[in-house]
Phi, psi and omega in degrees: 000140185294328178272159180265118179264133188294326182267149178271113185286345179268357186294148170297129186096359177296324179297321179292322171300317175296322177295330172297317177301317178302311184295325185276321198235357180297322181299316178296320175299312175304318177299322177293316180296325177290330181288334186301310354258149173299142185229151176299146179092351181290157175253117188240151174234127179246107186265131183068047193290349167059239181285349173093359183298314178293320179304314180297318176297318177301311181306317181291320185286326177280339174074188186294335182274354179256183179209149176231129174253121181249125180238150172191165169292327181239107185258018185300330187257010178256144181234130174284144176226179182301334177242021178230123178251125178265128179226134168281122190204137174257110181294344182274343191209334185291168179307150182303143173282167186298326180083191177059044181269147173284333176216131169243129181234139176216124178240126177056045183243299192299325185294345179271351189259131177295324179266036187300325179295321180290326178287322176298323177291329172295322176299313177304316182296334183282347179279134173299156170304128183088355182279169187243146172240128174240120179238139182226126178213160180287147159253093194239077181291165180298138176259154176249140181308142182282125179294132175078000178240091187304309186297317178295323176296319177294315179302316179297318178299315182296315183295325175293324176294325175298317180295325177297318177301311181295319175305321180296340178263005177105002186285143176244100185285352180248020180296330184299324181291338178271354187298319179302316177295320183293319176299319178296319178295332182272008172092006182279159181233178177052041185285138182220155180218152169227149174240134188225138178198182181190187175258133176269121178258127179306137178091351186266172177294329176298319181300334184295333175303309179287320186295315181293326179294315181295316179300314180298319187260010185302317183295318180293325177295319180291319181281325188246336192245005177072021177271139181270159176300327178296321183292321176298315182291326181292321182290315178296324175296315177303316185285354174259351187263115182300343176278350180270125180232140180209140177295141173286160170291146179288139179256126173265124172258117179232133183224158175202168187245132176289138178302147179296000000 
């Protein structure tokens, strides 16, 4: 990929991190797709399909008369089916995809890309006239450590350091809040939004999203962000403890329709 992605997609534990995304935000994505609404027979593109849960849901929803194209740089966790085509593809630089999709979907992709606005324009161009674009990103403003709660304060400090590491690679943690205006600026209409979040409970599948992020970036956090090994270990311990609860970052689902 021309852009630098913070996480190592080949790392041990990457599947668990992707399953954490599934556990936390798939319900919100399905709610957004129902709001559009997704219909049988549609031709869909799932960009940065990751663990494949949204791809599988799309394939079931569009049925045998529809088709889903799933793309990612790492396609290990994607499975082809009679109506699903899996493609290794870099949306920032590879040759153009066929286009004319009834639906284009991208979740937690654009905020990592320095050239995100150009890629958003590319996603709009892949929609057929009358087709829909659904983009989902965090609105993750800076958090302040919780007074009197040592574990939550440590977790917050480590997560802010992770965001700072990602910012250094071009990440925008507040991109989600700008999506409705950006879709409007790109000429889309019938724009809608949903905001989705939940509680992350230590030891759950959802907690693996955070735990694997901390584990992967631990050395970099200590070297560059002033985090101590004790803070890393404390956060990993909290994320394994079922009595530890913390709000997830809110996910903005924003969609719009390309003019006929």
